[in-house]
N, C-alpha and C positions, 0 to 999 in steps of 0.2 A: 114399243117394237124395236128391236137389235135391225140396226141395220144392216143386210150383205156387204162383205169386206170387198173392197174394189180389184184390189188385186192380193193372191196369197201365193208362197214360196212355202215349199215342205220338205222338208231332208234335202237340196240341193247340194250338190258335192262338182267341184270342177277343178282338173288340172289341164294343163297345156303341156304335156312331157316330163312334166317335172313334180316339185313339190304342189300340195292342192293349194289352190286359190280360196276356195269355201270348202268346206267339213261337213256334214248336217246344217247346213241352214236353215234357218225357217223364219219367216217372217210374213207378217199383213201388214196390208197398207189400207186402211181405215178412210170411209167418205170426209172429209172437212181436212185432212191432214196436211201438216205444212210442216215439212222436216228437211233438216239440213242432213246430208250422208258426209261424215268425216271422215278422214284417216289419211295416214303417210302416202306421201308419193310412190306410186307401185303398189300400193296396202290392195287395190281390186276395186276400186270405185266405181269408174267408168264401166269394168267386166261386168259386177255387180247389175250398172243399170241397162246394158246391153242385154242381160239376162233377165228383166223386170220385164223390157222393150221387147222381149220374144227374137230377138238377133244373135242372141249364142245361146246355143243348147247346152244345157249342163249334161256331164257326163250322167248322173242321179238325179232324180227327184221332181216333183212336178213345179212347174208354174200355171195357175190357175187364175184366172182375170172372171170378176162377177157378170150377172148375163146382163148383153148389152153394155159395157163399159169399154170404153176406147180407151186406147194409152198413147200417149204424145212424144216422142222422144227426142229432143236436142242435143247432136251427136259435136263435138268436137272441132270432127275433118266431113263437114257434110259432100255428097254425091250427087250431083248437080248434072251429070252428065243426063245429053237426051233433051237439056233446056236453052233456049237460045236466052231469057233473058233471068234475072234476079227476078222480076215479078211474076216472069212465067210459073217458074218453079215455087214461088210461094204462093202462089193460086191454083196448086196444083190440089183438084179432090173437092176445091169447094165449088158451092150450088152458083149457077148463074147471077149475077147480081151482089153478090157477095166478096165482088173484087173494092170494097171498100172499107172489108177488114184490114186487108194488105196494106191499102193507102196508109190508112189511120195509123198502122203498127211501121209501116214504115216510114213516117214520119216521126212518129217518137225514138226510133231506132237509128233514124238518121242514115236509111238508105235507101238510092233509088231504083225504082223497081224496071226504070228503062234501060238499067246497066247492063250491057253482054256478059255473060256470063265468061266468055273468053278473055273479059279483060278485068274482070273483079279481082280484088284483092282478097287475100283469106280472112278481110277482118269482114269485108262485105257480104263474102259469102255465109259467114257465119251470122250476119245481124240477118240475111234473108233468110236463113233456118229458125231463126227464131222468131220474126215475124208469121212464118208460116204454122209455127207452131200455136202463137198467140190465136192466130186468124181462123184455125183448124176447131179451136178450145174442146180440145178432146177430154173424159171426166179423169183423166189423171194423167198429170206434164211434169216428165222428165228433164230436168234442166241440166247438163253439164258444162259448168263452166260460164254460162251464161253471159258474166260480166266481161267476160277478154273480150278484149277492144270496142267496147262502150265507152263514151267518156262521159263523167258528171252528171251532165242533163240526160246523157240516154237513161244512164243506171238508174237515176231520178224515176224517170218516166216509168219504167220498168216495173221498180220499186212499190210505184203507186200505184197500178194496172195489179199488181199480185197481190199488194193487200186489201183492193175491195174486190176479188175474184171469190168465186163459191168454189173453183176447181180445186181439186188436191193438187196439192206438187211436192215434189222429192227433188232436192237443189243441191249440187257438187259447186262451190264456188269458195276462192280465196280469200272473197274482200268479206271481212268481219262485221262490218257496218250493216251490209246487204244482208246476211243470215242473221244478224240480230233484229233486225226489224222485221224480218219475216218469216220465223220459225217458230213453231210451237212443240215440236221433238225432234229428238235427235239421234240418225242411229252412224254407232262407229264401227268402222270394221278394223279389228286390229287382229293383226296373226291369224286371219282366215275365219275369227269370230265374229257376229254384226249382233253390238248390244244395242238398245234402246231404251232412251229415257224420257218421260212425257217432260220436259221441261224444252224448250227453245237452244239457241246455239249459245245465249248467252252464257246459260251456266255449265256447259261443255267444258272446259279448262280446268274449273275446280271437280269437276266430276270425275275428267281423266287421273287427275292427279290423286283425288282418293283412291279410285282402283287400282290404281301404281301403286301408292302407298301398300295398301291393304296385301296389295301382291308381293312386293317387298317384305312386312312382315312373316307373311306365311312362308315365303321362301327361306327367311331366317330362322324360324322356328324348326323347320323341317332340318338345315344345317346343323342346329345346334342337335335333334334329335338324333340326328345320322353319325354326329363326332358321337355323341353318350351311347350310343348302341357300339360303335365299332370301338370304344374304349373296352366298353365290356369282353368285346366277341377276342379282346390281343388278351386282356387282364383273367381271364376264365373260363374261355371258352371249355378250354382239354381237358379239364375237372366236372362240367357240364355236358356234354359231349350229346347223349342220348335225350337226355333232360330236353334240349333247348336246342332240337333241331329246329323245333320251327319259330324261335327267335332267330336265327339264322336266315331263315326264308325273309322273315319278317323285314329285317336288317336290306337284304337283296333287293325287296322289293319299296326299301324306300329309294336307294340308289336308283332305282329304277323309276320311280317317280321325277325324281328328281333331274333324271339323264332326259325323260319325255318333256320338260318343264320349255315351254317354246321361250327364247328368249326374244328380249326385247329390241327393236330396234334401237342404237343410239340415235343421237342428233349428229347433223354434219360436222366433224371438226374444222369447222371456221376461222377463219384468222386473217385481219386486215392486218400489215406492215407498214407505219405512216412513214415511213423512208425518211430522208431527210427532211428538215423543217424548212417548208419556201418562206418567203419573204411576207412583213405583215400583211402587205396588201397584194392580195393572189390576183383580184382583176378590178381595172377599171370601166365602166363603159360609159363614155361619154355622146351624148347625142346623138344615139345610132339608131336608124330607120332602115327599112325593109319594103320592098314592094314585088311581086311579081305580074306584071304586065297592069292589069286593072284593079289585082287585088292589092290591098295596103294591110302588110302582116305586121308592121311596126311604125309606130313613129316615135316623134324625138323621145328617147330613153336613157335615161343614164342611173346607173348603181354602182355602188362600190362593195365589193368582196372582200373582204376580212380574213383572215387567217382563222379557221373556226368554226366558219358559217355554216347552217343547214341550211341550205336554200332552196326549197319548192314550188315549179311552175305547173300551174291549175290552168285548165279551159278547155272548151271543146273540141273533139279533133279537128284538125284541118286548120285552126285557130292560128299556129305559127310557136308552139311551146318548142317542139324540137329545132325550129330554126332559131328561134333567139336563144337555146341553148347549144346550137353551131356556133352562133357569132360570138358568143361570152369564151367557147373555150378556144376562139380564131381557124377553126376550120370551115366558117362561111363570112365572107367580105360583106360588113355593112354597105347600102348606098353612099348613106351618111356617115356622122361622128366615126367616131374612131374607138376600138377596145385596146387597152395596153395590157399586156398578162406579167405577175410579176416576179421576183427572181426564182430561181431555183425549182421550176414547177417540176412534179413528177405526175403525170396525165392517169388513171385508170378507168376506161369507160366500159359501159353495162348497156350495150344498144340493144334498144326494143325490138329490133329486127333478127337479133342473134346473130348477124352476116359476120362474124369472128368464127363461126362456127360453121365448117363444110361438112354438108351434109353426107358425103362419099366417103370422108375417112373415119378410120375405127378411133374410139375413144382412144385408144393410147397414141395413136398417129395425133392426133389432134394437142395433145402435151406435148410431144415429145419432139415433134415438126414445129414447135415453138419456136424460131430463134433465141426469145431471150429465156427459155426455160431450157435449152439444151445442156447437156454436159459433155463436151466432148471425149470422145473415146468413150460413151457407155451409151449406148443404144435402150439400156433399160430403166433409166435413172432419169430426174428431171432436178431443176434447178430450182426450188421453193424457197422464198426471201432467204436465197445466199447457200444455201444446203443442199447437198444433192439427197435425195428421196427413190426408192424404186417405184415404178410409174403406179404399179398396182397399190403399191403400200396407201401412193397420195390418194386412188381413185378411192381407195375403199375409206378414206377418208372424208369422201362425200358422199357416203352410204352407197356405190356402185361394187354388184359383185365380182369377184375376178373371172367370174365367167364372160361377164360384159367385157372386160376390156377388149375384146376385139370384135367387136360387134361397131357400126356403122352408125355415126351420128343419128343419120335421119330414123333411126327404129327406134330412140330413146322418147319418151312422151317429153309434153314441153315442161312439166317440172325437172326430170331428168336434165332436161337443154340445160334449163335455167340453169342448174347444179353444178353443169360440167364449166358452162361459163364463168360461174362465180370463183371454181377451181382455178382456171388461168388466171383470175384477174386479183386473187386473193396469195398466189404465186410470187409477184411482182410487188417490190415497193411501192409504195405511190403517197403522194398530200395532198393529190387534190382528185376526187371519187367523181363520175357523172354518170347516173342510174337515168336510164331511158326506161320506164315500166319495168323495173326490175321484182312487183311483185306478182306479175302474171305467172300463175301454174304453182305457184311455189306452196309445201301446205304449213299448216300453223307451227308447227314446233319450229321449220327452216325458217318462216317469216318472223319469229320471234327471236330466234340466234340473230338473224340480220339485223333486225331493228337493235337488238342490244350491243352488238360490234360498232355500228353506225355512231349509237351512244356514246362509246369509250374511244371510238377512233380520232386520234391527235390530228387529223389533216383538214380539210374543208370540202362539204359533200354540197352536189347541186343534183338533183331529180327531177324527174318528171312522172310524175303518177296522178292516178285516176279513184286509189284507195283510198278512203277518209280515214278508216283508222290508223293507218300505215302513216299518211300526212299526219296527224295529230301528234303521234309517237314519237317522229326524226325532226319534222321541219320547224325551227326557230322562225324562220320568218317564209311568207306567201307569195310569188306574184303572182296575181291575175292578169292572165289572156281573155280581154274580153270582149275582142270584137273590133274590127273596124283600126286595129292598129291601135289601140289602148292597152297597157300594159300597167296594172299600179300593185305597187309595195303594201304590202301588208304583215306587221308582227303577229307571230304565232304561227300555228297548223290551219288546217280545213275550217276545227269548229271556232278557231280564234277567229278567221275569216268571215265567219257567214256572222258570229257576233257583230263585227266591227260595220257590216252592212246592214247589221237590225235584220237579221236572214236567220234566227234559229233552227225554223223549220227547216230541214232539206226539201221540201215540196216546193216549199215557194222559193228557194236559193233556187231550183230548175229553170223554175219560170223566168227568174229577175236577175240571174245573172248577166244578162245583157244590158240592164242599166248603166245610165250613166253615173260619177259619183255626184252627191246631192250635191246644192249651193252651198250649205252649211260647211261640208267639209271642205270645198273649193277656199270657202272665205276663212276656214282654220287655215288651211295650208298655208295664202297667199300672208294671214297674219305671222304666220312664225317665222321667226330668224335662222330657222333651221330646214334644210333640202329635204323634202317628201323621207328619202333616204335614210339623212341622219333621224329627222322626228321618232322615225321607225325602230333606227337601231338604239335609240336613247330606252324608247318605252322598253325595248328586248335585253335589255343590257343588266338589269334586277335578276331577272328570272336567270337570264347564265352566270350570274354572280352566287347569285346563289345554289347552283348547281355543283359549281366548281367549291363552295365552300364544303357542300356535305362531302365529294367526292376527296375532299382534301383531310375532312376529319375521319370518314371512314377506313383510309391507308395512315394517317396517323397513328388511329387503333391500330391498325394491326402493326405498324413499326414499333410499339411500346411495349411487345413483345422483345424480352430481353434473349430469347433463346432461339428465334428466329433467323440470325443470321450462322448460328453454329448447327442449326436443325435442316435450314433450306435455304442457303445461302445464292441460289439463284431467285428464288421468289422474293429474297430479300432485296436484292441487287435492283428485281425489275418495279417493285414496290418503290423505292428511294427514286430510281429513275422519274415514276409515275409523278411521283410526290412532288418530284421538282419541275414538272413540265407544267403541272396543275396551278402550279403557286405560280409561276410567268404566265401564263396565261389571267390566274385571278389578277393580277398587276397591273397586265395588259389591259381587261377589262375596265378598271376601276379608274385606271388614266384617263381614258377614252371614255367613260360616262363623266368624269369631270368635265374634262374638256367640251362634250356635247353642253350638259347643262350649265356650262357658265357661258358656252355660244347663245344657249335657248335666253338664261334671263341677260344677257347684251348688256 
C-alpha cells in the first residue's frame, strides 16, 4: 500500500517584485527521503526551504503536509528573542522530562545550554537551533547549512545521527563529503526550475554536466536551424511571399524561442595574481608555544614552510587553529620560541569572520574605498592586479548584478559575502594566501573554481577548514591540532591524515581524534635522522614532483603548436612563463628530495 507523501508542493510561483524565483514548481517529499538541495548561490535554495516550512507564502500554488506530519526547519539566522539561555530556546516545545534530548544534542554539537542568549555567538545560536530541531524529532527535517560553524568532530556526530535516523530530511550544504555520505536523492534548483534525480549527491556533478551538455546541443541545433531559415528568407522570400508566410512566421517563432531561453549563470571570473616571488623559505617556526591562562594552546612546535607549500590546519573548534595561524604569519606573538618570516612576502588574508567587510557599506564603496584598490581621480574604477576596471564590471565578474552594486554588504547572503571578500583579495598581488574557513556558504561551482585556482597558484597557501573534501583536494600537508597543546604534522590531506592514524572510517576518527600518537610512531620518530617536519616533507615530495612533471608535460604540449605564437601571442607568453616557473619548482623539489634522502640515509 502506497504511503501518503509527507509534503506536496503544487504549481508554486513566487516573485519578490522582480523576476520569478520559481514558476509552476511542483515537488513531493516521501517518507524516508534523504535529499540534497543544491543550486548556485542566490538560486533560491533557502527560499524554497522556507516555502516548504510554511515561513514564506507563495504568490500562487499549494503547500500541503500529510495528516499529522510535522515539518521542522533549521534556518541560518535563528531568532532567539524572548529566550534567556540557549538551552531554554532549544528545549522550547518539548515535554517535561525531555531536556535530556537537548543535553545529548548539545554534547554532540558542542554548545552550552546554560549560555546566555545575549552573549552567544552566531555559531552557538545556530548550534542551539540545530539541537532544538534534533530534539523535536519532526517527521521531516529541513536543514539549511547545518555544518556551518561545526568543527569536524561535531560534523561527524551529526553525520552519524542522520545516518541512523528514520526521519526524512532535505539538506542544503556546501560540505560535499557530508552530502555524499547521507543523501539518496538530489533536488537541483537551476534558473527557477527544480529537477529531481533518484541518486545521492555523489552523482550530481555528472548529472548536471549531462543536462548542460544536452542543453548546449539543443541550443546549437536551434541556432543552425535559425541560420538556415534566415538564409532562405533572404535568398527567396520575395518570389514565394504568398505561399510561405507560414514559414516566415515559423522563423519568427524560432527566434522567439531562442530569446526566451534562460541563460545559465556562468562561474565567477576568479583569478589569483601570485605577484613577485617570495624567498624559498616562507616561514620558520622554532619551538613556539602559547597558553591563555590555564589553557595550553600549543606546546613546543617547530615548522618550516617552503615556497609553494599547501598546508592545512585541522582540529576541533577552540583548540587553537586560528591562534597558531596568527603566530605563523606574525600577527600574534608566541609565549616561547620564535617565528621568522621569509623575504619579499605579500600576504592575502581571508578571515573566518569576514571582518574585512563593513556591513553598512555598499558593495561599490567596499571596493572603491579600499586604499589598495583605489584609482586616483576615478570614483567609479578599482585597481585589479594593476589594471583599472569599472567597479560594476568587476562586480559582474563575481556574479553580482548591476542592481546590487549600491546594496549594503549586510544584505548579502553568506556565499555572496564570501565572493565579495574573494573579489577584494584577488584584486591584489600576493605570494602567501592565508584562508580561514574559506568554504563556508560557497556553492559547488565556486568551490570547484577556488580549488582549481589554489592548485595552480604560484605562491604558498595556509588554510583552516572543516571541509574534508576541500582538504583532500587542496592540502599537501596537514597539521592536526589534537588538544592539550599537541600539534602533529602529517603528509597529505584529511583522508591521508586518517589513514596515517589508522582511522579510515570518519565515525572512528571523531571519537579518537584526541588520542595521543602511538608508541610505535614515537619510536619511529626517535629513530629517524630527520625531524618530524622533514620526514613528512620527504614523503610528500614525490607526489609534488609528479604533479609538476605532469603540468610541465601539458605546457610543453601546448607550446609545441608552431602557430601558437602568431595566433595567440599573449597565451604563448603566459604558457612560456608558467613553464619556466614550474621547471624551477621541479628543480627545487628534486634538490630538496635529494638533500633529505641523503640526510635520512645518514
